[in-house]
N, C-alpha and C positions, 0 to 999 in steps of 0.2 A: 845403292848404286847411283852413279851420276853420269850424265853425258850420253846415255843410251836412250833411244826412243822407247817409250813405254811398251809398245807392242813387241819389240824385239826382246826386251827384258822378260816379258810374260812368256813368249815362245821359248826362250832359253830356260826359264824356270820350269816350265812344263816338261821340256825335253829331259832336263837333268832328273826331275822327279820320276819320269817314266823309265828312263834307263836305269836309274838307281834301284827302283822297285823290282825290275827284271834282272838285275845283276849284270847289265851289259856295259861295255866300254866303247868309247868313241875315239876316232883319230880324224884329223883334218889335214888336207893338203891344199894350201892356199897360195895363189899367185896374186891376182889383182886385189884381193882383200888384205894381203899383208899381215895376216894373223888376227884379223878382227873377229872371225868366227870363234876361234879358240879363246880370244879375249872375252867375248860376252859369255861364253860357256863357263869360263873360270871365274867370272864375277858372281856366280850363283853359289851360295853356301852348299856344301856337300858335293861339289863338282869333282873333288879329288878322287872320289870313288868311281867316277864315270869317265873323265877325260884322261885317256892314256897318253896322248901326245899330239902335237900339231907340227906339221912341216910347213915352213914358209919357203916356198921354192919360186922365188921371183924370177930368177934367171934360168935360161935353158940348162946351163951346167948343173944348177941345183936340182932341177927336175930329173936330170940324168943320174947324178950322183946319189941323191937322197931317196928317190922314188923308183929308179930303174926305168924311167921313160926312155924309149929307144930313140937314138939319134936319127934313125931313118924316119920315124914318125914325125919328129920336129921338122926335119928337112922337107918332107913331102906335104905335111898338112899345116905346119906352123904350131906355135905354142898355143894360140887361141883356136882350138878345134875340138870337135867331139872326140876324136881319137886320142888327143893328148889328155883331155879330162878323164877319159876312161882309164888310160894307163896310169894317170896320177892316183885315181882312187884305188885301183888294184895295188899299186905300189904302197899306198898308205896302209892298206890291210896287211900286205905281206911283210912290211917293215915295222909292224906294231903288234900289240896284243889285243887290239880293238876287235869288237864284234861287228861294228859298223863304221863306215867312213864316208866322208864327203870331200869332193875336190872341186876347186873353182879356178878358172883361167879366163881372162877376158881383157877388154880394152876399156879401162875406166875413164880415160881422157885426162885432160882436155885435148891432148894430141895423141898421135899414134894410130889413129884410125885410117881406114882406106875404104874404097868403094865396096870391096869384098868383105872387109872386117871393120865395120864402122864403130865409132865410139859408142859404148853402151852394149856391145855384143859380149855376152858372157856364156861360156859353156860350163855346165855343172854336171857332176856325176856322183851318184851315191851307190853304195853296195854294202851288203852284209856278208859275213862269211858263208852263210847258208842260202843266200838268195841271189837273185839276178842283179846285174848292174843296170842302173837307171840313168838316163841322160836327159838333160833339158838344155835347149838353146834359148836363151833369153835375149831379147832385143829391147833393152830399157830405153834406148834413145840417148841423145846427147843432153842429158838432164843435169850434168855436172858431176864431177868426180866423186864427191861425197855421197850424192844421191845414188849413183850407180853402185858404189860399194855397199851402202846400207841396203839397197834393194837385193843385192847379191847375198848378203847375210840372211835376210828374210827368207829368200828362196832356199838357201842351203839348210837353214833350220827346219823348214817345211820338209825338205827331202830327207833329212835325218829322221824326222818324226815318222814319215811314211816308211822308211827303211826299218824302223823299230817293229813294224807290223809284219815284216818278212820272216 
């Protein structure tokens, strides 16, 4: 593998090994990471038995059409919100064969932030078919687009690992 930080490669490898051993599959629903989570997972040999699919839903229309996010949720709370992340992860599970899923939506920057939703704000949600939905609100700060996206990948992989325990 090349181009990925070593800690992310290690996390992804451990995740693929754990899910493979347990016969579990993963789906991702990504907005601000644009497919990076699925990208690192599929870098790992043996990932084809674990990764069911990845949804890159950058636009609101994609979130609605591919994941079933409600228009009212987007209108009331916005794309970068706890509510949207939770609807995204539920949609990823219901539109896949996965046993566990993670969803991310945020403001990677360098623009697009506001006082209410600053650059570096990311909402993540994870869920398993048999478990509860978990949410994290991360405020990575205005650390640069690439750094926000890599930090989000790290958190998402951690959340998937925790979901494997459900």
